[in-house]
C-alpha positions as a Markdown table, in Angstrom:
| # | Residue | x | y | z |
|---|---|---|---|---|
| 1 | Met | 47.0 | 23.4 | -20.3 |
| 2 | Asn | 50.7 | 24.1 | -20.7 |
| 3 | Ile | 51.0 | 27.8 | -20.1 |
| 4 | Leu | 54.2 | 28.2 | -22.0 |
| 5 | Thr | 53.0 | 26.6 | -25.2 |
| 6 | Lys | 50.2 | 29.1 | -25.5 |
| 7 | His | 52.9 | 31.7 | -26.1 |
| 8 | Leu | 55.0 | 29.8 | -28.7 |
| 9 | Ser | 54.5 | 30.4 | -32.4 |
| 10 | Lys | 54.1 | 27.5 | -34.9 |
| 11 | Asp | 57.6 | 28.2 | -36.2 |
| 12 | Gln | 59.0 | 28.1 | -32.7 |
| 13 | Lys | 57.3 | 24.7 | -32.0 |
| 14 | Ile | 58.8 | 23.3 | -35.3 |
| 15 | Ala | 62.2 | 24.6 | -34.3 |
| 16 | Ile | 61.9 | 22.9 | -30.9 |
| 17 | Asn | 60.9 | 19.6 | -32.4 |
| 18 | Leu | 63.8 | 19.7 | -34.9 |
| 19 | Tyr | 66.3 | 20.6 | -32.1 |
| 20 | Ile | 65.1 | 17.7 | -29.9 |
| 21 | Gln | 65.3 | 15.2 | -32.8 |
| 22 | Arg | 68.8 | 16.3 | -33.8 |
| 23 | Tyr | 70.6 | 17.3 | -30.6 |
| 24 | Ala | 68.8 | 16.4 | -27.4 |
| 25 | Arg | 70.2 | 13.8 | -25.1 |
| 26 | Pro | 68.7 | 10.3 | -25.7 |
| 27 | Val | 66.8 | 10.4 | -22.4 |
| 28 | Glu | 65.2 | 13.8 | -23.2 |
| 29 | Arg | 64.5 | 12.8 | -26.8 |
| 30 | Ala | 62.7 | 9.6 | -25.6 |
| 31 | Phe | 60.8 | 11.5 | -23.0 |
| 32 | His | 59.7 | 14.1 | -25.5 |
| 33 | Gln | 58.5 | 11.4 | -27.9 |
| 34 | Phe | 56.6 | 9.6 | -25.2 |
| 35 | Arg | 54.8 | 12.8 | -24.0 |
| 36 | Gln | 54.1 | 13.6 | -27.7 |
| 37 | Gly | 52.5 | 10.2 | -28.1 |
| 38 | Glu | 55.1 | 9.3 | -30.6 |
| 39 | Gly | 57.2 | 6.9 | -28.5 |
| 40 | Ser | 57.0 | 4.4 | -25.7 |
| 41 | His | 57.7 | 4.7 | -22.0 |
| 42 | Glu | 60.0 | 1.7 | -22.4 |
| 43 | Ala | 62.3 | 3.9 | -24.5 |
| 44 | Val | 62.6 | 6.3 | -21.7 |
| 45 | Ile | 63.5 | 3.5 | -19.3 |
| 46 | His | 66.1 | 2.2 | -21.8 |
| 47 | Ala | 67.7 | 5.6 | -22.1 |
| 48 | Leu | 67.9 | 5.9 | -18.3 |
| 49 | Glu | 69.6 | 2.5 | -17.9 |
| 50 | Ser | 73.0 | 4.0 | -19.0 |
| 51 | Tyr | 72.8 | 6.4 | -16.0 |
| 52 | Gln | 72.0 | 3.9 | -13.3 |
| 53 | Asn | 74.9 | 2.3 | -11.3 |
| 54 | Glu | 75.1 | -1.0 | -9.6 |
| 55 | Asp | 74.2 | 0.5 | -6.2 |
| 56 | Gly | 70.8 | 1.6 | -7.6 |
| 57 | Gly | 71.6 | 5.2 | -7.7 |
| 58 | Phe | 72.1 | 7.4 | -10.8 |
| 59 | Gly | 75.1 | 9.3 | -11.9 |
| 60 | His | 77.0 | 9.9 | -15.2 |
| 61 | Ala | 76.1 | 13.6 | -15.3 |
| 62 | Leu | 72.3 | 13.1 | -15.6 |
| 63 | Glu | 72.3 | 16.4 | -13.6 |
| 64 | Ala | 74.7 | 18.2 | -15.9 |
| 65 | Asp | 76.4 | 20.5 | -13.4 |
| 66 | Ser | 78.5 | 17.5 | -12.1 |
| 67 | Arg | 80.4 | 15.2 | -14.5 |
| 68 | Leu | 80.6 | 12.5 | -11.8 |
| 69 | Ile | 80.1 | 8.9 | -12.9 |
| 70 | Asp | 79.3 | 7.8 | -9.3 |
| 71 | Ser | 75.8 | 7.8 | -8.0 |
| 72 | Thr | 74.5 | 10.9 | -6.3 |
| 73 | Val | 71.3 | 11.8 | -4.6 |
| 74 | Leu | 71.0 | 14.7 | -7.0 |
| 75 | Asp | 71.2 | 12.6 | -10.1 |
| 76 | Thr | 68.9 | 10.0 | -8.6 |
| 77 | Thr | 66.2 | 12.6 | -8.0 |
| 78 | Val | 66.4 | 13.8 | -11.6 |
| 79 | Ala | 66.0 | 10.2 | -12.8 |
| 80 | Leu | 62.9 | 9.8 | -10.5 |
| 81 | Gln | 61.4 | 13.0 | -11.9 |
| 82 | Tyr | 61.2 | 11.1 | -15.2 |
| 83 | Leu | 60.2 | 7.7 | -13.8 |
| 84 | Met | 57.3 | 9.2 | -11.8 |
| 85 | Gln | 55.8 | 10.4 | -15.1 |
| 86 | Leu | 55.8 | 6.9 | -16.7 |
| 87 | Pro | 52.9 | 4.5 | -16.7 |
| 88 | Ile | 54.7 | 1.9 | -14.6 |
| 89 | Glu | 54.2 | 0.4 | -11.1 |
| 90 | Ala | 56.1 | 1.3 | -8.0 |
| 91 | Asp | 57.7 | -2.1 | -7.9 |
| 92 | His | 59.5 | -1.6 | -11.2 |
| 93 | Pro | 63.1 | -2.7 | -10.7 |
| 94 | Met | 64.6 | 0.6 | -11.8 |
| 95 | Val | 62.4 | 2.5 | -9.3 |
| 96 | Val | 62.9 | 0.0 | -6.4 |
| 97 | Lys | 66.7 | 0.1 | -6.8 |
| 98 | Ala | 66.7 | 3.9 | -7.0 |
| 99 | Met | 64.5 | 4.2 | -3.9 |
| 100 | His | 66.7 | 1.8 | -1.9 |
| 101 | Tyr | 69.7 | 3.8 | -2.8 |
| 102 | Leu | 68.1 | 7.0 | -1.5 |
| 103 | Ile | 67.0 | 5.3 | 1.7 |
| 104 | Ala | 70.6 | 4.1 | 2.3 |
| 105 | Gln | 71.8 | 7.7 | 1.9 |
| 106 | Tyr | 69.4 | 9.2 | 4.5 |
| 107 | Asp | 71.1 | 10.5 | 7.6 |
| 108 | Arg | 68.4 | 9.9 | 10.3 |
| 109 | Gly | 70.4 | 11.9 | 12.9 |
| 110 | Lys | 70.7 | 15.0 | 10.8 |
| 111 | Lys | 67.4 | 14.4 | 8.9 |
| 112 | Leu | 68.9 | 15.1 | 5.5 |
| 113 | Phe | 70.4 | 13.6 | 2.4 |
| 114 | Pro | 73.9 | 14.3 | 1.2 |
| 115 | Ile | 73.3 | 15.8 | -2.2 |
| 116 | Val | 76.6 | 14.8 | -3.7 |
| 117 | Pro | 79.5 | 12.7 | -2.4 |
| 118 | Ala | 83.0 | 14.1 | -1.8 |
| 119 | Thr | 84.3 | 12.3 | -4.9 |
| 120 | Val | 82.7 | 15.1 | -6.9 |
| 121 | Asn | 85.7 | 17.2 | -6.0 |
| 122 | His | 87.8 | 15.1 | -8.4 |
| 123 | Val | 85.8 | 15.8 | -11.5 |
| 124 | Pro | 84.7 | 18.9 | -13.5 |
| 125 | Arg | 81.7 | 20.5 | -11.8 |
| 126 | Ala | 80.0 | 23.7 | -11.0 |
| 127 | Pro | 81.6 | 25.4 | -8.0 |
| 128 | Trp | 78.4 | 25.1 | -5.9 |
| 129 | Trp | 78.9 | 21.3 | -5.8 |
| 130 | Asn | 82.3 | 21.6 | -4.1 |
| 131 | Val | 82.2 | 19.4 | -1.0 |
| 132 | Asn | 84.1 | 20.4 | 2.2 |
| 133 | Glu | 86.4 | 17.5 | 2.8 |
| 134 | Glu | 86.2 | 17.8 | 6.6 |
| 135 | Thr | 82.4 | 18.2 | 7.0 |
| 136 | Gly | 81.3 | 16.3 | 3.8 |
| 137 | Glu | 78.9 | 19.2 | 3.1 |
| 138 | Thr | 78.2 | 21.6 | 0.2 |
| 139 | Gly | 76.3 | 24.2 | 2.1 |
| 140 | Phe | 72.9 | 23.1 | 0.7 |
| 141 | Glu | 72.5 | 21.0 | 3.9 |
| 142 | Lys | 71.2 | 24.2 | 5.5 |
| 143 | Ile | 68.0 | 23.8 | 3.5 |
| 144 | Pro | 67.1 | 20.2 | 4.2 |
| 145 | Gly | 63.8 | 20.4 | 2.2 |
| 146 | Asn | 66.1 | 20.3 | -0.9 |
| 147 | Pro | 65.9 | 17.4 | -1.7 |
| 148 | Gly | 64.2 | 15.9 | 1.4 |
| 149 | Ala | 60.7 | 17.1 | 0.5 |
| 150 | Glu | 61.0 | 15.8 | -3.0 |
| 151 | Ile | 62.2 | 12.4 | -1.9 |
| 152 | Leu | 59.3 | 12.2 | 0.6 |
| 153 | Gly | 57.0 | 12.6 | -2.4 |
| 154 | Tyr | 58.7 | 9.6 | -4.1 |
| 155 | Leu | 58.4 | 7.6 | -0.9 |
| 156 | His | 54.7 | 8.4 | -0.7 |
| 157 | Arg | 54.2 | 7.5 | -4.3 |
| 158 | Cys | 56.0 | 4.2 | -3.8 |
| 159 | Arg | 54.6 | 3.6 | -0.3 |
| 160 | Ser | 53.5 | 0.0 | -0.8 |
| 161 | His | 57.1 | -1.0 | -1.4 |
| 162 | Met | 59.0 | 1.3 | 0.9 |
| 163 | Ser | 60.0 | 1.3 | 4.6 |
| 164 | Asp | 57.2 | 2.8 | 6.7 |
| 165 | Glu | 59.7 | 3.7 | 9.4 |
| 166 | Ile | 62.0 | 5.8 | 7.1 |
| 167 | Thr | 59.0 | 7.4 | 5.5 |
| 168 | Ala | 57.4 | 8.3 | 8.8 |
| 169 | Asp | 60.7 | 9.7 | 10.1 |
| 170 | Leu | 61.2 | 11.9 | 7.0 |
| 171 | Glu | 57.6 | 13.0 | 7.0 |
| 172 | Val | 57.9 | 14.3 | 10.5 |
| 173 | Ala | 61.2 | 16.1 | 9.6 |
| 174 | Met | 59.8 | 17.7 | 6.4 |
| 175 | Thr | 56.6 | 18.8 | 8.0 |
| 176 | Lys | 58.5 | 20.4 | 10.8 |
| 177 | Arg | 60.8 | 22.1 | 8.3 |
| 178 | Leu | 57.7 | 23.3 | 6.3 |
| 179 | His | 56.4 | 25.1 | 9.4 |
| 180 | Glu | 59.8 | 26.6 | 10.2 |
| 181 | Ile | 60.2 | 28.3 | 6.8 |
| 182 | Asp | 59.7 | 32.0 | 6.8 |
| 183 | Gln | 61.5 | 32.7 | 3.6 |
| 184 | Trp | 61.6 | 30.2 | 0.7 |
| 185 | Asp | 64.8 | 29.1 | -0.9 |
| 186 | Met | 64.3 | 28.8 | -4.7 |
| 187 | His | 65.3 | 25.1 | -4.7 |
| 188 | Glu | 63.5 | 24.1 | -1.6 |
| 189 | Ile | 60.2 | 25.6 | -2.8 |
| 190 | Gln | 60.4 | 23.5 | -5.9 |
| 191 | Cys | 61.0 | 20.3 | -3.9 |
| 192 | Tyr | 58.0 | 21.0 | -1.7 |
| 193 | Tyr | 55.8 | 21.7 | -4.7 |
| 194 | Arg | 56.8 | 18.3 | -6.1 |
| 195 | Leu | 55.9 | 16.8 | -2.8 |
| 196 | Ala | 52.5 | 18.5 | -3.0 |
| 197 | Glu | 51.9 | 17.0 | -6.5 |
| 198 | Leu | 53.1 | 13.5 | -5.5 |
| 199 | Thr | 51.7 | 12.9 | -2.1 |
| 200 | His | 48.5 | 11.1 | -1.4 |
| 201 | Lys | 48.0 | 13.0 | 1.9 |
| 202 | Gly | 45.5 | 15.8 | 1.2 |
| 203 | Glu | 46.2 | 17.7 | 4.5 |
| 204 | Leu | 50.0 | 17.9 | 3.8 |
| 205 | Arg | 49.3 | 18.9 | 0.2 |
| 206 | Asp | 47.0 | 21.7 | 1.3 |
| 207 | Gln | 49.5 | 23.0 | 3.9 |
| 208 | Ile | 52.3 | 23.2 | 1.2 |
| 209 | Ile | 50.1 | 24.9 | -1.3 |
| 210 | Gln | 48.9 | 27.4 | 1.2 |
| 211 | Lys | 52.5 | 28.1 | 2.4 |
| 212 | Ile | 53.6 | 28.7 | -1.1 |
| 213 | Ala | 50.7 | 30.9 | -1.9 |
| 214 | Asp | 51.3 | 33.0 | 1.2 |
| 215 | Gln | 55.1 | 33.3 | 0.8 |
| 216 | Ala | 56.0 | 32.7 | -2.8 |
| 217 | His | 57.0 | 36.3 | -3.1 |
| 218 | Thr | 60.0 | 35.6 | -1.0 |
| 219 | Ala | 61.5 | 33.3 | -3.6 |
| 220 | Leu | 60.0 | 34.2 | -7.0 |
| 221 | Thr | 61.6 | 36.7 | -9.4 |
| 222 | Lys | 59.1 | 39.2 | -10.8 |
| 223 | Thr | 60.7 | 41.4 | -13.5 |
| 224 | Ser | 62.3 | 40.8 | -16.9 |
| 225 | Glu | 65.5 | 42.2 | -15.5 |
| 226 | Glu | 65.5 | 39.5 | -12.8 |
| 227 | Trp | 64.5 | 36.8 | -15.3 |
| 228 | Glu | 67.7 | 37.5 | -17.2 |
| 229 | Gly | 69.7 | 36.2 | -14.3 |
| 230 | Tyr | 69.7 | 33.1 | -12.1 |
| 231 | Gly | 66.6 | 32.9 | -10.0 |
| 232 | Leu | 63.3 | 31.2 | -9.6 |
| 233 | Gln | 60.9 | 32.3 | -12.3 |
| 234 | Pro | 57.2 | 31.9 | -11.7 |
| 235 | Leu | 56.9 | 29.5 | -14.6 |
| 236 | Lys | 59.1 | 27.0 | -12.9 |
| 237 | Ile | 56.5 | 26.5 | -10.3 |
| 238 | Val | 53.2 | 27.2 | -12.1 |
| 239 | Gln | 53.5 | 25.5 | -15.5 |
| 240 | Arg | 49.9 | 24.5 | -16.1 |
| 241 | Thr | 46.6 | 26.4 | -15.8 |
| 242 | Gln | 45.3 | 23.5 | -13.7 |
| 243 | Ser | 47.8 | 24.3 | -10.9 |
| 244 | Pro | 46.2 | 25.3 | -7.6 |
| 245 | Leu | 48.5 | 28.3 | -7.6 |
| 246 | Tyr | 47.6 | 29.6 | -11.1 |
| 247 | Ser | 44.8 | 31.8 | -9.9 |
| 248 | Val | 47.1 | 33.3 | -7.2 |
| 249 | Met | 49.7 | 34.5 | -9.7 |
| 250 | Glu | 48.1 | 34.3 | -13.1 |
| 251 | Asp | 49.2 | 37.7 | -14.4 |
| 252 | Leu | 52.8 | 37.2 | -13.3 |
| 253 | Val | 53.0 | 33.7 | -14.7 |
| 254 | Glu | 51.5 | 34.6 | -18.1 |
| 255 | Glu | 53.9 | 37.6 | -18.3 |
| 256 | Asn | 56.8 | 35.3 | -17.5 |
| 257 | Ala | 55.7 | 32.8 | -20.1 |
| 258 | Arg | 55.6 | 35.4 | -22.8 |
| 259 | Trp | 59.1 | 36.6 | -21.8 |
| 260 | Tyr | 60.4 | 33.0 | -21.7 |
| 261 | Ala | 58.9 | 32.2 | -25.1 |
| 262 | Asp | 60.8 | 35.2 | -26.6 |
| 263 | Arg | 64.0 | 33.8 | -25.2 |
| 264 | Leu | 63.9 | 30.6 | -27.3 |
| 265 | Thr | 66.8 | 30.6 | -29.7 |
| 266 | Lys | 66.2 | 30.4 | -33.4 |
| 267 | Glu | 67.7 | 26.9 | -33.2 |
| 268 | Gly | 64.9 | 25.8 | -30.9 |
| 269 | Tyr | 66.4 | 25.6 | -27.4 |
| 270 | Trp | 66.6 | 27.5 | -24.2 |
| 271 | Asn | 70.0 | 28.3 | -22.7 |
| 272 | Pro | 70.8 | 27.9 | -19.0 |
| 273 | Ser | 70.9 | 31.3 | -17.1 |
| 274 | Trp | 74.1 | 30.3 | -15.2 |
| 275 | Glu | 77.7 | 29.4 | -15.9 |
| 276 | Trp | 80.4 | 27.5 | -14.0 |
| 277 | Gly | 83.2 | 30.0 | -14.4 |
| 278 | Gln | 85.6 | 27.1 | -14.5 |
| 279 | Tyr | 86.4 | 24.0 | -16.6 |
| 280 | Pro | 85.5 | 25.8 | -19.8 |
| 281 | Val | 85.7 | 22.8 | -22.1 |
| 282 | Glu | 83.5 | 20.6 | -19.8 |
| 283 | Trp | 81.1 | 23.5 | -19.3 |
| 284 | Glu | 80.4 | 23.6 | -23.0 |
| 285 | Arg | 79.4 | 20.0 | -22.9 |
| 286 | Ala | 77.3 | 20.6 | -19.8 |
| 287 | Lys | 75.6 | 23.6 | -21.4 |
| 288 | Lys | 74.5 | 21.4 | -24.3 |
| 289 | Asp | 73.1 | 18.9 | -21.8 |
| 290 | Trp | 71.3 | 21.7 | -20.0 |
| 291 | Arg | 69.8 | 22.9 | -23.2 |
| 292 | Ser | 68.3 | 19.5 | -23.8 |
| 293 | Tyr | 66.9 | 19.2 | -20.2 |
| 294 | Leu | 65.6 | 22.7 | -20.0 |
| 295 | Thr | 63.9 | 22.6 | -23.5 |
| 296 | Val | 62.2 | 19.3 | -23.1 |
| 297 | Asn | 61.0 | 19.9 | -19.5 |
| 298 | Ala | 59.7 | 23.4 | -20.4 |
| 299 | Cys | 57.5 | 21.8 | -23.1 |
| 300 | His | 56.2 | 19.0 | -20.8 |
| 301 | Pro | 55.1 | 20.1 | -17.3 |
| 302 | Pro | 55.1 | 17.2 | -14.8 |
| 303 | His | 52.2 | 14.7 | -15.1 |
| 304 | Tyr | 52.7 | 11.9 | -12.6 |
| 305 | Leu | 51.5 | 8.4 | -13.8 |
| 306 | Leu | 53.5 | 6.0 | -11.7 |
| 307 | Gly | 51.2 | 3.6 | -9.8 |
| 308 | Glu | 48.0 | 4.9 | -11.4 |
């Protein structure tokens, strides 16, 4: 059961549906309709086509904090978050192209993926996506599980069509990283949780869940004051009562869900809790895109169907 929807009134649900129908991006609208049983998964794929580039990667501001047209690892992982939830096979051309793009970006020496390319410096963006021209890094490289762990989950899900050598190399690196973590980063914990949900390897899944259960307090925000700002809310990890972590943090998650439901605007969307502080015109467009993404994904916790 979706924890959040338990706390939404009938009028709120109506407002959400009207907002999505009228103002959501086509990809989120199609995904919402698919999850509601009112649309096809083919419509989601069609909506994603406009974001995929010739190199197989995704761009065009699918992740709204960068307005870059070029492919990025970041945008490609967002696309795969949708694709993994569709009833398609791992050899679907859109998936195969995206996975080959990611494999090509992998730095085997450093055991990481460059989240965005240096060309992002030439377009409107959030300041955290600035790339150091000399090192080619943003600073997120210090936490390689973001997005390495998530991408490993996609490799496991598509294992019959992917390079065993690359998958094995990344698995060793991400398992080593998992054991090294003594304080979770808010983004890295989400990537590892996606890996736990996607992987076919039970031992790895159990290790991740146990690590999160033991140390989630190092990353999660716990009070309404903290939830007003930018941070990892419990509901971003535990979205369904079926989660293996629900019993560990049930009271906190339910309290967070009640609070989050109260923050829905009367127009039927949730706002991002952050701002760029630059490029004000472009930020207004990005904020609308984030409203679309946040609202639809809050209503539809991940349910992975690819390859099943």
